[in-house]
GUDRENLO-253367 format. One line per 3 residues: their letters; for each residue x, y, z of N, C-alpha, C, O, CB. Coordinates in steps of 0.05 Angstrom, whole numbers, plus 32768, in hexadecimal, padded with zeros to 4 digits. Atoms other than C-alpha are relative to their C-alpha. Glycine has a CB too. Layout:
! GUDRENLO-253367
A = X:Y:Z:X:Y:Z:X:Y:Z:X:Y:Z:X:Y:Z | ...
! end
This chain:
! GUDRENLO-253367
MIR = 8011:7FF8:7FE9:8084:7EC6:7F2F:8000:8018:8019:8017:8018:8021:8000:7FEC:800A | 7FF3:7FE9:7FE7:8085:7F02:7F6C:8005:7FF7:800D:8000:7FDE:800D:7FF6:8013:800D | 7FEB:8007:7FED:80AB:7EFF:7FA2:7FF2:801A:8013:7FF6:8030:8009:8026:8001:7FF3
LHY = 8006:7FE8:7FEC:8089:7F31:7FE1:8014:7FF6:8016:801B:7FE0:801D:7FDC:8003:800C | 7FF0:7FF0:7FE8:80B5:7F53:8018:7FF7:8013:800B:7FEC:8021:7FFA:8015:800A:7FFA | 800D:7FE9:7FF2:809E:7F84:8043:8010:8003:801F:801B:7FF1:802C:7FDB:7FFA:8003
FTF = 7FEC:7FFC:7FE8:80BC:7FA8:807F:7FF1:8016:8009:7FE5:8026:7FFB:8022:8007:7FFB | 8014:7FE8:7FF3:809B:7FD3:80B8:8017:8016:8009:802E:8014:8012:7FEA:7FF4:8021 | 7FEE:7FEA:7FF8:80AF:8017:80C0:7FF7:801C:800A:7FDF:8021:8007:800F:8005:7FEC
NPF = 800F:7FE2:7FF1:80A0:805D:80E0:7FFB:8002:8010:8001:7FED:801C:7FEC:800A:7FFC | 800B:8002:7FEA:8085:806F:8118:7FE4:7FF3:8007:7FE3:7FED:801F:8001:8015:8007 | 8013:8004:8011:8040:8058:8100:7FFF:7FE3:8000:7FEA:7FD7:8000:8004:800D:7FE7
QEN = 7FFA:8018:800C:8060:8014:80F4:7FE9:7FF2:7FE2:7FD9:7FDF:7FDF:7FFF:7FED:801C | 800D:8011:8016:8047:800A:80AF:8013:7FF0:7FEF:802C:7FF4:7FEF:7FEF:8011:7FEE | 7FF6:801F:8015:805A:7FCB:807C:8001:801A:7FE2:7FF0:8026:7FD5:7FDA:7FDA:7FFC
TYI = 7FF8:7FFE:801C:807F:7FE4:8042:8003:7FE8:7FF5:8011:7FD7:7FFF:8018:800F:7FFC | 7FF3:8013:8014:807E:7FB4:8009:8008:7FFB:7FE8:7FFD:8006:7FD4:7FF8:7FF4:8000 | 7FEA:7FFC:8018:80AF:7F9F:7FD7:7FF3:7FE6:7FF0:7FF6:7FD0:7FFB:8027:7FFD:800A
LAA = 7FFF:8014:8013:8096:7F72:7F9D:8010:8004:7FE8:8013:8019:7FDC:7FE7:7FFA:7FF8 | 7FE8:800A:800A:80CA:7F4E:7F77:7FFC:7FEE:7FED:7FF8:7FD7:7FF5:8010:7FF6:8014 | 8000:8011:8018:80C5:7F2E:7F31:8017:7FF1:7FFC:802B:7FF4:800A:7FFD:800E:7FE9
EDG = 7FE1:8013:7FFA:80F7:7EF8:7F1E:8011:8009:7FEA:8028:8000:7FE9:7FFD:7FD9:7FFF | 7FE7:7FEE:800B:8117:7F25:7EE8:8011:801A:8017:801E:802C:800E:7FF1:8013:7FE2 | 7FF6:7FE4:7FEB:812F:7F58:7F2B:7FEE:8017:7FFA:7FF5:802A:8007:8024:800D:7FFA
SAI = 800C:7FF1:7FF9:80FC:7F83:7F1D:7FEB:7FFF:801A:7FE1:7FEB:8022:7FFA:8004:7FED | 800F:7FFF:7FE3:80D3:7FA2:7F60:7FF3:8019:7FFC:7FFC:802D:7FF1:8015:7FFF:801E | 800D:7FED:7FF4:809E:7FCA:7F74:7FFE:8006:8013:7FF6:7FF6:8023:7FF1:8001:7FFF
VID = 7FFE:7FE8:7FDE:80A4:7FFA:7FAF:7FDF:8003:8006:7FD4:800F:7FF4:8012:802E:7FFA | 801E:7FF8:7FF7:8056:7FFE:7FD1:7FFD:800D:8016:7FF6:7FFC:8027:7FEF:7FEC:8004 | 8000:7FF1:7FEA:8053:8030:8006:8013:8002:8015:8013:7FFC:802C:7FEE:7FFC:8009
PGC = 7FE2:7FF4:7FEF:8094:804B:801B:7FFA:8009:8017:7FEF:801F:8018:8010:8018:7FF3 | 8005:7FF3:7FE8:808E:8055:805F:8018:8005:8011:8016:800C:8029:7FED:7FF2:800F | 7FEB:7FFA:7FF0:80D5:805A:8071:8005:8024:8004:8001:8038:7FF5:801A:7FF0:7FF1
YTE = 8001:7FE9:7FF1:80E2:8090:80A0:801F:800A:8003:8024:801B:7FF2:7FF1:7FFA:801B | 7FEF:7FFC:7FF5:8128:8098:80C0:8019:7FF0:7FE9:8019:7FDB:7FDD:7FFA:7FF6:801D | 7FEA:8012:8015:8169:808C:8096:8004:7FE4:8005:8003:7FD5:7FF2:801D:8009:8002
DEE = 8002:801B:7FFF:816F:804D:80B6:7FF0:7FF1:7FEE:7FF6:7FDF:7FDE:7FF8:7FFB:8016 | 801E:801C:800C:8128:802E:809D:800F:8004:7FD9:8011:7FF3:7FC8:7FC4:8016:8006 | 7FFE:7FFB:8022:8140:804E:8052:801E:7FEC:7FFD:8020:7FD9:7FED:8006:802C:7FF4
QEL = 7FF0:8015:800F:8185:802E:8055:7FF4:7FDF:8005:7FF7:7FCE:7FF3:8021:8004:800D | 8002:801A:8002:8168:7FEC:8073:7FF4:7FFB:7FE0:7FFF:7FEA:7FD1:7FEE:7FF4:8018 | 8008:8008:8020:8139:7FF1:802A:8017:8000:7FE9:801A:7FEF:7FD8:7FE9:8015:7FF4
VSF = 7FED:8008:801D:8171:7FFC:7FF9:8015:7FE7:8008:801A:7FD6:7FF6:8015:801F:7FF5 | 7FF8:8017:7FF7:819B:7FCA:8026:7FF5:7FED:7FF4:8004:7FDF:7FE6:7FFE:7FFD:8017 | 8011:801E:8000:8163:7F92:801A:8008:8006:7FD9:8010:7FF5:7FCA:7FCE:7FFF:8012
LDK = 8007:8005:8021:8160:7FA8:7FCC:8018:7FFA:7FF1:801A:7FE9:7FE0:7FF3:801A:7FEF | 7FEC:8008:8009:81A2:7FAA:7FBD:800A:7FE1:7FFD:800D:7FD3:7FE9:800D:800E:800C | 7FFC:801F:7FF4:81B5:7F68:7FE0:7FED:7FE9:7FEF:7FF1:7FD1:7FEB:7FF5:7FFF:8022
ERL = 800C:801D:800A:817F:7F4A:7FBE:7FFC:8009:7FDA:7FEC:7FFD:7FCC:7FDB:7FF6:8016 | 7FF5:7FFB:8019:8193:7F69:7F78:7FEA:8005:7FF5:7FE4:7FF6:7FE3:8011:7FEC:7FF3 | 801A:7FFA:8004:814B:7F8C:7F70:7FFF:8018:7FF3:8008:802C:7FFD:7FF2:8000:8015
NPV = 7FFA:7FDE:800B:8143:7FC5:7F40:7FD9:8007:8000:7FC6:7FFD:7FF4:8016:8003:7FD3 | 8019:7FFC:8001:8108:7FE9:7F56:7FF5:8012:7FEB:7FFF:8029:7FE8:7FFA:8008:8017 | 800B:7FF6:8016:80DA:7FFD:7F18:7FE9:8015:7FFC:7FE2:8022:7FE8:7FFB:7FED:7FF5
RLL = 801B:7FFE:8001:809A:8014:7F31:7FFD:800F:8023:800C:8007:8035:7FEF:7FDD:7FF9 | 8002:7FFE:7FE3:8082:803B:7F76:7FE3:8008:7FFE:7FD9:8018:7FEF:8016:8014:800F | 8021:7FFE:8000:8037:8033:7F8D:8003:800B:801E:8016:800C:802E:7FEA:7FDE:7FFB
NTH = 800A:7FF4:7FE5:8010:8055:7FC5:7FE6:7FF2:8003:7FD7:7FFE:7FF4:7FFD:8022:8002 | 8017:8012:7FF7:7FD6:8026:7FDA:7FF0:801F:8001:7FE2:8024:7FEE:8005:7FE9:8021 | 8007:7FE5:7FF2:7FC1:8071:7FFE:8016:8013:8003:802E:8010:8001:7FF5:7FFC:801D
CHL = 7FEA:7FF1:7FF9:7FDF:80A8:800E:8008:800E:801C:801F:8016:801D:7FFE:8012:7FF0 | 7FF4:8002:7FDF:7FE1:80B7:8062:8014:7FFF:7FFC:801D:7FEF:7FEC:7FFC:7FEB:8015 | 7FE6:7FFD:7FF0:801F:80CC:807C:8016:7FEB:7FFD:802B:7FE7:7FF1:7FFA:8001:801E
DHV = 7FF3:801B:8003:8031:808D:8089:800B:7FED:7FF1:801C:7FDC:7FF7:7FF7:7FF7:8005 | 7FFC:8012:8015:8032:806D:8049:800E:8011:7FF0:8014:8004:7FDC:7FE8:7FF3:7FF2 | 7FF0:7FEC:800F:8059:80A9:8027:8015:8009:800E:8023:801A:8004:7FF1:8016:7FF7
FGN = 7FE4:7FF2:7FFC:8090:80B5:8057:8018:7FFC:7FEE:8024:8011:7FE9:800B:7FF8:8018 | 7FEF:800D:8016:80C1:8093:8025:8001:800A:7FE4:8015:8007:7FD6:7FF7:7FE5:7FFD | 8003:7FFD:8017:80AA:80AD:7FE8:800C:8008:7FEF:8012:7FFE:7FD9:7FF3:8006:7FFD
AFI = 7FE8:7FEF:8012:80D6:80E7:7FD4:8019:7FED:7FFE:8024:7FE7:7FE9:800C:801F:8010 | 7FEE:8017:8001:810B:80B3:7FED:8006:7FED:7FE6:8018:7FEE:7FD5:7FF7:7FF0:8014 | 7FF8:8012:8015:8101:807B:7FBF:7FFB:800F:7FE3:8009:8008:7FD1:7FEF:7FE3:8002
AKT = 7FFC:7FF7:801E:80F2:80A3:7F81:801B:800D:7FFF:802D:8003:7FF1:7FEA:8016:7FF5 | 7FE6:7FF5:8000:812B:80CC:7F8B:801B:7FE5:7FFB:802D:7FDE:7FEA:8001:8011:8022 | 7FE7:8019:7FF7:8159:8093:7F9E:8001:7FEB:7FE1:8016:7FE3:7FD7:7FF3:7FE7:8024
YGL = 8005:8013:8010:8139:8067:7F64:7FF3:8008:7FDA:7FEB:7FFB:7FC6:7FED:7FF0:8013 | 800F:7FEF:8012:811F:809D:7F33:7FE2:7FFF:7FF2:7FD8:8009:7FDE:800F:8001:7FEE | 801F:8003:7FFD:80DA:808B:7F39:7FF3:8010:7FFF:7FFE:8026:8004:7FF6:7FF8:8013
QVE = 801F:7FF0:7FF9:808D:80AB:7F37:7FF7:7FEE:800D:7FF8:7FD6:800E:7FE9:8008:7FE9 | 8011:800E:7FEA:8066:80A5:7F69:7FE8:7FF9:7FED:7FE3:8006:7FD9:7FF7:8014:801D | 8014:7FFA:8013:8027:8085:7F4F:7FEA:7FF9:8014:7FE9:7FE6:8023:8002:7FF0:7FE4
IHP = 8014:8009:7FEC:7FE6:808D:7F74:7FE1:7FFF:7FEC:7FE3:8008:7FD5:7FFF:8019:801D | 8019:7FF2:8006:7F95:8090:7F62:7FF9:8014:8000:8001:801F:8015:7FF1:7FFB:8007 | 7FF9:7FDC:8008:7F85:80D7:7F4B:7FE6:8008:8018:7FDE:801F:8018:7FF7:8010:7FD1
GEQ = 8013:7FFA:7FF0:7F4F:80D3:7F84:8014:8004:8020:8009:800B:8034:7FE7:7FE8:7FFD | 7FEF:8004:7FE7:7F8A:80CF:7FBC:800C:801D:7FFD:8013:8028:8012:8017:7FE5:8000 | 7FEF:7FE7:8004:7FAA:8112:7F9E:7FFC:8017:801D:800D:8024:8029:7FF4:800F:7FDF
IVL = 8002:7FEF:7FEC:7F89:8137:7FD3:800C:7FF9:8020:8012:8009:8032:7FE6:8005:8000 | 7FF7:8011:7FEA:7F9E:8108:800A:8022:8007:8008:802C:800C:801E:7FFC:7FDF:7FF7 | 7FE7:7FFA:8003:7FE7:8112:7FEF:8008:8021:8005:8020:8026:800A:8006:7FF6:7FE4
DQA = 7FFD:7FEA:8007:7FE2:815A:7FED:8002:8010:8022:800C:8025:8029:7FE8:8007:7FE9 | 8003:7FFA:7FE5:7FD3:815D:803A:800F:7FF4:8012:800B:7FF5:802A:7FEA:7FFC:8008 | 7FF0:8019:7FE9:8007:8129:8055:8014:800C:8010:801B:8005:8027:8012:7FE6:7FEF
LSM = 7FF2:7FEC:7FF5:8037:8165:805B:7FFB:8009:8021:8006:8006:8037:7FFA:8016:7FEE | 800F:7FF4:7FE9:800D:8185:808A:7FFB:7FEB:801C:8000:7FEE:8033:7FE3:800B:7FF3 | 800F:8019:7FEB:7FEE:8143:80AC:8020:7FFF:800E:8022:7FFD:8027:7FF1:7FD9:7FEC
SHL = 7FEB:8012:7FEC:8039:8132:80BE:800D:801D:8013:8020:801A:8021:8020:7FEB:7FEA | 7FF4:7FEE:7FF4:8046:8177:80DB:7FED:8004:801E:7FF4:800B:8034:8002:801A:7FEC | 800D:8004:7FEF:8010:816F:8102:7FFC:7FEF:8019:7FF2:7FF2:8030:7FF5:7FFF:7FF7
YGI = 7FF2:8017:7FEC:8029:812C:811D:801B:8008:8011:8028:7FFB:8021:800A:7FE6:7FEC | 7FE3:7FFC:7FFB:8063:814B:812C:8015:7FF2:7FF4:802A:7FF2:8000:8005:7FFD:8017 | 7FF3:8011:800E:8084:8121:80FE:800A:8006:7FE8:8002:7FFA:7FD5:7FF4:7FED:7FFD
PMK = 8003:7FFA:801F:80A6:814A:80C4:800C:7FEF:7FE8:8022:7FE5:7FEB:800C:801B:7FFB | 7FF4:8012:8015:80B1:8123:8082:800F:800F:7FE0:800D:8028:7FE2:7FE3:7FEB:7FF7 | 7FF4:7FF5:801E:80D2:8138:8036:7FE3:8002:7FEC:7FDC:7FEB:7FE6:801B:7FE5:7FF0
PSP = 8010:8000:800A:8098:8149:8011:8002:7FE8:7FE1:8014:7FE9:7FD0:7FFD:801D:8001 | 8008:800A:8017:807C:8114:7FDB:8007:8002:7FE8:8004:801A:7FE6:7FEF:8002:7FFD | 7FFB:7FED:8013:8093:811F:7F95:7FE1:7FFE:7FF3:7FD1:7FED:7FFC:801C:7FFA:7FEC
API = 8017:8006:8005:8058:812E:7F69:7FF6:7FEA:7FEB:8001:7FEB:7FD5:7FF8:8015:7FFB | 8004:801A:800D:8035:80EA:7F4D:7FF1:8006:7FE8:7FE7:801C:7FE4:7FF2:7FEB:8011 | 8010:7FFC:8010:8015:80D9:7F13:7FE8:7FEE:8007:7FEC:7FE6:801E:800A:7FFD:7FE9
HTL = 8016:8004:7FF9:7FCC:80B7:7F14:7FFE:7FE9:7FF0:7FEF:7FE9:7FDD:7FEE:8015:7FFE | 800A:801C:800E:7FD2:806B:7EFD:7FF2:7FE8:800F:7FEA:7FD3:8004:8017:7FF3:7FF5 | 8008:801A:7FF0:7FB9:8040:7F35:7FE4:8009:7FFB:7FDD:801C:8009:800B:7FFB:8024
LPG = 8015:7FFF:8002:7F70:803E:7F17:7FF1:7FDF:7FFD:7FFB:7FCB:7FF2:7FFD:8013:7FED | 8010:8019:7FF6:7F40:8006:7F27:7FFC:7FEA:7FDF:7FF5:7FF1:7FC8:7FDB:800E:8010 | 7FF8:8012:8018:7F4C:7FC9:7EF8:8013:7FFC:7FEA:8012:7FE9:7FDB:7FF3:8000:7FF5
IPV = 7FEE:7FF4:8007:7F84:7FE7:7EDB:8015:7FE6:8001:8014:7FDC:8018:8003:8019:8010 | 7FE8:8012:7FFA:7FBE:7FB0:7ED5:801F:800B:800E:802D:801B:8002:8007:7FF4:7FE4 | 7FE5:7FF5:7FFB:7FFD:7FBF:7EFA:801B:7FE9:7FF8:8021:7FD6:8006:8001:8008:8023
QLG = 7FED:801B:8002:8034:7F92:7EDE:801D:8003:800E:802B:8017:8011:8007:7FF9:7FDF | 7FE0:8003:7FF5:8074:7F7E:7EFD:8006:7FED:7FF3:7FF7:7FDA:7FF2:8008:7FFB:801E | 7FF9:8021:8012:809D:7F49:7ED0:7FEA:7FF9:7FEF:7FDD:8009:7FE1:8004:7FE3:8016
DDE = 800E:800A:8013:8073:7F1A:7EAE:7FE6:7FF5:8014:7FD7:7FE2:8012:8012:7FEA:7FEE | 8019:7FFC:7FE8:8042:7F26:7EEC:7FF0:8013:7FFF:7FFC:8027:7FF7:8009:8004:8019 | 8007:7FE7:7FF2:800D:7F57:7EFE:7FEC:7FFB:8015:7FE6:7FE5:801F:7FF5:8014:7FEE
LTA = 800F:8000:7FE9:7FDF:7F6F:7F30:7FEB:800E:7FEF:7FED:8016:7FD8:800B:800E:801D | 801B:7FE9:8008:7F97:7F96:7F2B:8006:800C:8012:8014:8002:8024:7FDF:7FFA:8000 | 8007:7FED:7FEE:7F8C:7FD3:7F4F:7FE4:7FF8:8003:7FD5:7FF1:7FF0:8005:801D:7FF6
LFT = 8028:8000:7FF6:7F3F:7FCB:7F78:7FFD:8017:8006:8011:801E:8014:7FF1:7FEC:801D | 8010:7FE0:7FF8:7F20:800F:7F84:7FF7:7FF6:8020:7FE9:7FE1:8020:7FDC:800A:7FE6 | 800C:8014:7FE4:7F12:7FFD:7FDB:800B:8022:800F:801E:8025:801E:8019:7FD4:800D
PGH = 8004:7FE7:7FED:7F0A:804A:7FF6:7FF0:8002:8015:7FDC:7FF4:8015:7FF8:8014:7FF2 | 8009:8005:7FE3:7EF3:8053:8037:8015:8011:8019:800E:8027:8022:8002:7FDC:8004 | 7FF1:7FFD:7FF1:7F2C:805B:8066:800F:801B:7FF7:801A:802B:8006:800E:7FE8:8002
SPA = 7FF8:7FEC:8014:7F42:808D:802E:7FEF:8003:7FEA:7FDD:7FF3:7FE4:8018:7FFA:7FF5 | 8014:7FF9:8019:7F22:80AA:7FF3:8005:7FF5:7FEA:7FF6:7FFA:7FD7:7FFF:8019:7FF8 | 7FFE:8010:8017:7F3A:8081:7FC4:8010:7FEC:8003:801E:7FE3:7FF1:8007:800D:7FEB
SVS = 7FE2:8015:8003:7F67:8051:7FD9:7FFD:7FE5:7FF4:7FE7:7FDA:7FF5:800D:7FF8:801C | 8004:801A:800E:7F77:8010:7FB4:8014:7FEB:800C:8027:7FED:801C:8005:8004:7FE0 | 7FF6:801B:7FF2:7F8B:7FC9:7FC0:800A:7FEE:7FE0:7FFE:7FEC:7FCA:7FE0:7FEE:8017
LYC = 7FED:8009:8012:7FBB:7FA4:7F96:7FFC:7FDF:8006:8005:7FD4:801A:801D:800D:8006 | 8006:8014:8001:7FA1:7F62:7F81:800F:7FEB:7FF0:8007:7FEA:7FD8:7FEB:8003:7FFC | 7FF8:8016:8011:7FCA:7F27:7F65:7FF0:7FE1:7FF9:7FF6:7FCB:8002:8017:7FFA:800C
EKQ = 800B:801A:8003:7F9C:7EF3:7F4C:800A:7FEA:7FFB:7FFE:7FD5:7FFE:7FF3:7FFF:7FF3 | 7FED:801B:8004:7FD3:7EC5:7F39:800D:7FF3:8013:800E:7FDA:8017:8014:8004:7FF0 | 7FF5:800B:7FDE:7FF3:7EBB:7F78:7FF0:8005:801F:7FF9:8002:8036:801D:8011:8005
GFL = 800E:8001:7FE5:7FB9:7EC9:7FA8:8003:8016:8015:7FF6:8014:802A:8008:7FE9:800D | 7FFD:7FF6:7FEF:7FCF:7EFF:7FC9:7FF4:8024:7FFA:7FEF:802C:7FE3:801D:7FF9:8006 | 800D:7FE3:8006:7FB2:7F51:7FD6:8013:800C:801A:8015:8004:8031:7FD7:8004:8004
IAG = 7FF8:7FE7:7FF1:7FDB:7F8A:7FF1:7FE5:8012:800A:7FD3:8015:7FF9:8014:8013:7FEB | 801D:7FF5:7FF8:7FA2:7FAE:8016:8000:801B:8002:7FEF:802A:7FF8:7FF5:7FF7:801A | 7FEF:7FE3:7FF7:7FC8:7FEC:802E:7FEA:8005:8025:7FEE:7FF4:8036:7FF9:8025:7FDB
DVL = 8008:7FFF:7FEC:7F98:8005:806C:7FDF:7FF5:7FFD:7FCE:7FFF:800C:8006:801B:8009 | 8021:8000:8005:7F51:7FEB:8057:7FF9:7FE9:800F:7FE5:7FEE:801E:7FF4:7FFC:7FDE | 8003:8017:7FF3:7F52:7FA2:8076:801C:7FF2:801C:8031:7FE6:8019:7FFE:7FEF:7FE4
FQE = 7FED:8013:7FEF:7F79:7F87:80B2:7FF5:7FE9:8009:7FDF:7FDE:800A:800B:800D:8017 | 8006:801D:7FF2:7F82:7F4C:80D1:7FE5:800A:801C:7FE9:801A:802F:8028:7FEF:8011 | 8015:7FFB:7FE5:7F39:7F4C:8100:8000:801F:8004:8000:8028:801B:800A:7FEF:8020
SIG = 8007:7FE0:7FFB:7F33:7F99:80F7:8003:8007:7FE0:800B:7FFA:7FCD:8018:8014:8018 | 7FFE:7FF7:801E:7F2C:7FC8:80BC:800E:8028:8005:8019:8033:8018:7FD7:7FFB:7FED | 7FE6:7FE7:7FFB:7F4C:800F:80B2:7FEC:8017:800B:7FD4:8015:8009:8014:800D:7FDF
RTD = 8007:7FEE:7FE7:7F3A:8046:80DD:7FF0:8016:7FE8:7FF8:8018:7FD1:8021:8011:8017 | 800C:7FF3:801D:7F07:8077:80B1:7FFB:8021:8010:7FEC:8032:8005:7FDA:7FEB:7FF2 | 8005:7FE8:7FF7:7F0C:80B8:80E4:8013:8018:7FF7:8016:802F:7FFF:8000:7FFE:801B
LPG = 7FDF:7FE7:8012:7F49:80DB:80B7:7FE4:800A:7FE9:7FCF:8000:7FE2:802D:7FE5:7FE5 | 800D:7FF3:801A:7F2F:810B:807F:7FFA:7FEC:7FE2:8008:7FDC:7FD7:8016:8019:7FF7 | 8008:8018:8014:7F0B:80E7:8049:7FF8:7FEC:8003:7FEE:7FE0:7FF0:800E:7FF8:7FF5
GNM = 8005:801A:7FF4:7EFD:80A9:8078:7FDB:8001:7FF9:7FCB:8014:7FF6:800C:7FFE:8027 | 8018:801C:7FFC:7EBE:8081:8074:7FF4:7FED:8004:7FFB:7FDD:7FF3:7FFC:7FF8:7FFD | 8001:801F:7FEA:7EA4:8047:8099:7FED:7FEE:7FF2:7FEF:7FD5:7FF3:7FF1:8005:8025
ATL = 800E:800C:8010:7E6B:803A:8069:8005:7FFA:7FE1:7FFC:7FE8:7FD4:7FEE:800D:8002 | 7FFE:8006:8018:7E88:8044:8029:8029:7FDE:8008:802F:7FD2:7FF4:8004:802C:7FE7 | 7FF3:800A:7FFD:7ECA:8014:8045:7FFA:7FEA:8009:8009:7FD7:8004:800B:800A:8006
LKS = 8008:801D:7FFE:7EA2:7FDD:8060:7FF0:7FF0:7FE3:7FEB:7FD8:7FE0:7FEC:8001:801A | 8010:800F:8013:7E7D:7FDA:801B:801D:7FF9:7FE2:801D:7FE9:7FCF:7FDF:8019:7FF6 | 7FEE:800F:8008:7EC1:7FDB:8000:800A:7FE6:8000:800A:7FD4:7FEE:800A:8007:8006
IRE = 7FFE:8025:7FF4:7ED8:7F9F:8026:7FF4:7FED:7FF3:7FFF:7FDA:7FE8:7FF4:7FF8:801D | 8012:8015:8006:7E9B:7F7D:8013:7FFF:7FF6:7FDF:7FFB:7FDF:7FD6:7FE3:800C:800A | 800A:8005:801A:7E96:7F87:7FCA:8015:8004:7FF0:8013:8007:7FD8:7FEA:8010:7FF8
ELF = 7FEC:7FF8:801D:7EDE:7F92:7FAC:8017:7FE4:801E:8027:7FD7:8012:8010:8039:7FF5 | 7FF0:8011:7FFC:7F05:7F61:7FE4:7FF4:7FEC:800E:8005:7FDB:8013:8014:800A:800A | 800F:8014:7FFB:7ED1:7F31:8003:7FFB:7FEA:7FEA:7FF6:7FD3:7FF1:7FE8:800B:8009
VLP = 800B:800E:8014:7EC4:7F14:7FBC:8019:7FEE:7FFA:8018:7FD8:7FEE:7FF4:8013:7FE7 | 7FE0:8013:8003:7F13:7EFB:7FBD:7FFF:7FE6:8009:7FF1:7FE1:801D:8019:800A:8012 | 8003:8015:7FF2:7F20:7EB7:7FC5:800C:7FFA:801D:8021:8005:8026:8007:7FF0:7FF0
DDT = 7FF8:7FFB:7FE1:7F22:7EA1:8010:8017:7FF7:800D:801A:7FF3:8025:7FED:7FF6:8010 | 7FE3:800A:8001:7F6B:7E8B:8005:8013:8012:7FF9:802B:800D:7FF9:8005:7FEA:7FEF | 7FF2:7FE2:8004:7F82:7ED0:7FF3:8008:800E:801F:7FFA:8016:8031:7FE7:8017:7FEE
LVY = 7FEF:7FF2:7FED:7FBA:7EEA:8021:7FFA:8018:7FF8:7FFD:801F:7FE1:801E:7FFB:8000 | 7FF9:7FE9:8002:7FAF:7F2C:802F:8014:8011:8017:8018:800C:802F:7FE9:800A:7FFD | 7FE9:7FF7:7FF0:7FE6:7F5A:8045:8004:8021:8000:800F:8031:7FF1:801B:7FF0:7FF4
PGH = 800F:7FE6:7FF4:7FCC:7F95:806A:801B:801C:8008:8032:8014:8003:7FEE:7FF3:8023 | 7FF2:7FE7:8002:7FF3:7FDE:8077:8004:7FFD:801B:800C:8013:8020:7FF2:801C:7FF5 | 7FFE:8007:7FE5:7FFA:7FCA:80BE:7FFE:7FE4:800C:7FE9:7FD8:800B:7FEE:800E:800A
GPH = 8008:801E:7FEF:8005:7F85:80E8:8002:7FEF:7FF2:800D:7FF7:7FDD:7FE4:7FFA:800C | 8000:801A:8009:8002:7F41:80D2:7FEE:7FFD:7FE9:7FD9:8008:7FE8:7FFA:7FEE:8014 | 800E:8006:8017:7FED:7F25:808D:7FE7:7FE8:800A:7FE8:7FD8:801D:8017:7FF4:7FE9
TTI = 801D:8013:7FFD:7FA9:7EFD:808E:7FF2:7FEF:7FEA:8000:7FEB:7FD6:7FEA:8013:8007 | 8014:7FFF:801E:7F72:7EE3:805B:7FEC:800B:7FFE:7FE5:801B:800F:7FF6:7FEA:7FF7 | 8019:7FF9:7FFA:7F32:7EED:8047:7FF7:7FF7:8005:7FE6:8002:8013:7FF4:8006:7FF8
GHE = 800C:8014:7FEA:7F1B:7EB5:8060:7FFE:8005:8015:7FE8:8004:801E:8009:7FEB:8005 | 7FF7:7FF7:7FDC:7F2F:7EC8:80A4:7FEA:8014:8005:7FD4:8012:8010:8026:8012:8005 | 8012:7FE7:7FFA:7F15:7F0C:80A0:7FE2:8000:7FF8:7FD3:800C:8007:800D:8017:7FF1
RRH = 801B:8005:7FFD:7ED3:7EFA:8083:7FEC:7FE4:8014:7FD4:7FDE:8012:7FFC:8000:7FE4 | 8005:8011:7FE4:7EC7:7EC7:80BD:7FFF:800C:801F:7FEE:8005:8030:8017:7FEC:8002 | 7FF5:7FF7:7FE5:7EE6:7EEF:80FC:8004:8017:7FF6:8011:8021:8009:8018:7FF2:800E
NPF = 7FFD:7FDF:7FF6:7EEC:7F37:80EC:7FE2:800B:8005:7FCC:8007:7FFA:800F:8017:7FE6 | 8019:7FFB:7FE9:7EBD:7F54:811B:7FEF:8018:7FF9:7FD8:801D:7FFF:800D:8007:8020 | 8009:7FEA:8013:7EB5:7F90:80F2:7FEC:7FFF:7FE9:7FE0:8012:7FDF:8015:8008:7FF6
LR = 800F:8005:801A:7E91:7F67:80B7:7FF0:7FEE:800B:7FE4:7FEB:7FF5:800F:7FF7:7FE7 | 8014:8014:7FFB:7E63:7F33:80D4:7FEE:800A:7FFB:7FD8:7FFE:7FFD:7FFC:7FF6:8017
! end
């Protein structure tokens, strides 16, 4: 059974997720740790829980979700894993950080493993990558059918949706992704977004003003 933990990091208040298997292996998703204190908070948690990170995944590659890529990759000897369509966004992250006045360490070169329908293994459990572009060109959401939860990146929030005014964003594409990939999931599916509190698919189907 997967245990889920999250931290809220960096000036953009981004949610960084840790998924832990019963054997102690763990996946780090969207490491947003920016300051040394945030980096240490994450490492201290992993040490305390005796977790061994075995994969580093980015749902998408906007800078607030990749601030910690370099640190996590170096500390735990991991490769960054993304959808190939997010490569252009990752390539722009460094210049975007300078534009925002928030310098960052360049992310290591990624490998392109997060493809739709391909299982993401963690111990005896697995997640499935769902292709959910619109907020970014090739964002993926990670769905665990067995336990009924979804790591949604910046696609779907509690009664809101991801912004589409950044390069590669498209409102029609985002709404299509939500309706065709996420709203087909069971109502009680827990949605863990890239910012803010968790919600459920059923709640968003009934109450999200952008999707009525």
